[in-house]
Every structure is written in C-alpha cells, then in structure tokens.
C-alpha positions in Angstrom: 118.3 113.8 177.9 117.5 115.3 174.6 119.5 113.9 171.6 120.1 115.9 168.5 117.9 114.5 165.7 119.7 116.3 162.8 122.6 118.6 162.2 120.5 121.7 162.8 119.8 120.6 166.3 123.4 120.7 167.4 124.9 124.0 168.7 126.6 125.9 165.9 130.4 126.2 166.0 130.0 130.0 166.5 127.7 129.5 169.5 129.9 126.7 170.9 133.0 128.9 170.8 131.2 131.4 173.0 131.2 128.8 175.9 134.0 127.2 177.8 134.1 123.5 177.3 132.9 122.8 180.8 129.9 125.2 180.3 129.0 123.4 177.1 129.2 119.9 178.7 127.1 121.2 181.7 124.6 122.6 179.3 124.2 119.2 177.7 123.8 117.6 181.1 121.2 120.2 182.2 119.3 119.8 178.9 120.0 123.3 177.6 121.8 121.8 174.6 121.1 118.6 172.8 123.4 115.6 173.3 125.2 114.2 170.3 123.3 111.4 168.6 126.2 108.9 169.1 125.0 108.4 172.7 121.5 107.4 171.5 122.9 105.1 168.9 125.2 103.4 171.5 122.9 103.6 174.5 124.8 105.9 176.8 124.3 109.4 178.3 126.1 112.0 180.2 125.8 111.4 183.9 128.2 113.9 185.6 130.3 116.9 184.7 133.2 118.2 186.8 136.4 120.2 186.5 138.5 117.7 184.5 136.1 114.9 185.1 133.2 113.4 183.2 131.0 110.3 183.7 128.9 108.7 181.0 126.5 105.9 181.9 125.2 103.2 179.6 124.7 99.6 178.8 125.5 97.6 175.7 122.6 96.1 173.7 122.4 93.2 171.3 122.8 95.7 168.5 126.3 96.4 169.8 127.5 92.8 169.5 130.2 91.4 167.2 129.7 88.1 165.3 130.6 86.1 168.4 127.7 87.6 170.3 129.8 89.6 172.7 130.1 93.4 173.0 132.1 94.8 170.1 135.4 96.5 170.9 134.1 99.6 169.1 131.5 100.1 171.9 134.2 100.2 174.5 136.4 102.4 172.4 133.6 104.9 171.6 132.5 105.1 175.2 136.0 105.7 176.4 136.8 108.2 173.7 133.7 110.2 174.6 134.6 110.2 178.4 138.3 110.9 178.0 137.9 113.6 175.3 135.1 115.3 177.2 137.2 115.3 180.3 139.7 117.3 178.3 136.8 119.5 177.0 136.0 120.6 180.5 139.4 122.3 180.6 139.1 124.0 177.1 138.7 127.7 177.4 136.0 129.8 175.8 136.9 130.4 172.1 138.7 127.1 171.7 137.8 123.5 170.6 139.4 120.2 170.7 139.6 116.9 168.9 141.0 113.5 169.7 144.6 113.0 168.3 144.9 109.4 169.4 143.6 107.0 172.0 144.2 103.5 173.4 141.8 101.0 174.9 142.6 98.0 177.1 139.6 95.6 177.4 140.0 93.6 180.6 136.8 91.5 180.5 133.6 91.3 178.5 130.7 93.4 179.6 127.5 91.3 179.8 124.7 92.6 177.6 122.4 95.0 179.4 124.7 95.6 182.3 124.9 99.2 183.4 128.4 100.7 183.4 129.9 104.1 184.2 132.7 105.4 182.0 134.8 107.8 183.9 137.1 110.2 182.1 139.7 112.1 184.2 142.2 114.8 183.0 145.9 114.2 183.5 147.2 117.4 181.7 145.6 120.4 180.0 148.0 122.7 178.3 147.7 125.3 175.6 147.8 122.9 172.7 147.3 119.4 174.1 145.1 117.6 176.7 145.8 114.2 178.1 143.3 112.1 180.0 142.6 108.5 181.0 139.4 106.5 181.4 137.8 103.5 183.1 134.7 101.5 182.4 133.3 100.1 185.7 130.1 98.3 186.6 127.6 100.5 188.3 126.5 97.6 190.6 129.9 96.6 192.1 132.6 98.9 190.6 134.3 96.0 188.8 136.8 97.3 186.2 136.0 96.2 182.6 138.3 98.4 180.4 140.8 101.3 180.6 142.0 103.8 178.1 144.1 106.9 177.6 144.0 109.7 175.1 145.8 112.7 173.7 143.7 115.5 172.4 144.7 118.6 170.5 143.3 121.9 171.6 142.3 124.1 168.7 142.3 127.9 169.0 140.9 129.6 165.9 
C-alpha cells in the first residue's frame, strides 16, 4: 500500500468528487490512489472494501502506548473512526463528500502490543444528509472482541 508522503500526493478535492465514495476507497485498496498518511503513522492499512462495509487491519506498536505502557485510547478511536466513517463513505454518491460529526468508542480489553487486529466498519443508515455506522475491533487470530464504536457522519453535497 502506497501512503501519501505530502499534501500533493493526495487526490485533489475536484478529482475525488468525480468518484463515488466506494470507488475512491476501492482505488486506495487497489493502489490507484495513495492511502492517507494516518494509516502509516498508526500502523494500519485498508484490507477490504464492500458496499457499506470496510475492514482495516493493523497492530499497535510501542509508539502508540500511553504512560502506563498500554495501547492509548486514541489508537482505538482513530482506527474505529477510520473504519466507521469509511463504511459511510462507501455509500456516498459521486459529487459528495462526508465528515465525522461524532463518534463513540467502548474499549472492552487492552490489545497486546503487536497483536494483529481487524477493525470492521458496517453501515447502519445512509441518507441524503447523514450516515450512521458501527465498528468492531477484533483479533485476527481468534476473533476476540476488543472494542466497539458507533458514528454519525454528515454527507456534504457541494
């Protein structure tokens, strides 16, 4: 997966608006468009794109720890925000965009450093002006649930 190295590497807003949200996400997965640098920073990447469904795969590193030496809640939150919002994005029509309006995270247990997890985002509702989805962080090895979340996104039509 190719990550954007600078602002000029990202698809322009004008070019992004020529695509449906699902086509844009599929283009990132296929390597046609660079992935956002946040994934490189937090060690996760796009794994699967579907209709109202997204999977990111990653693993927390020592750099993602809080002062107690456990995975910082912001790592869970960012991973869930990415998956849940991108699930909404797969339903955004050509010529529109989206942004997260609010999200909630429930951390159920600590993810061990280096453990590979999938973060699954699934759409609950996609309307003209809002999208609602939920997410789960699960161990790749055994499917154990580590965190859940929910989001509301606003769909923006220029």
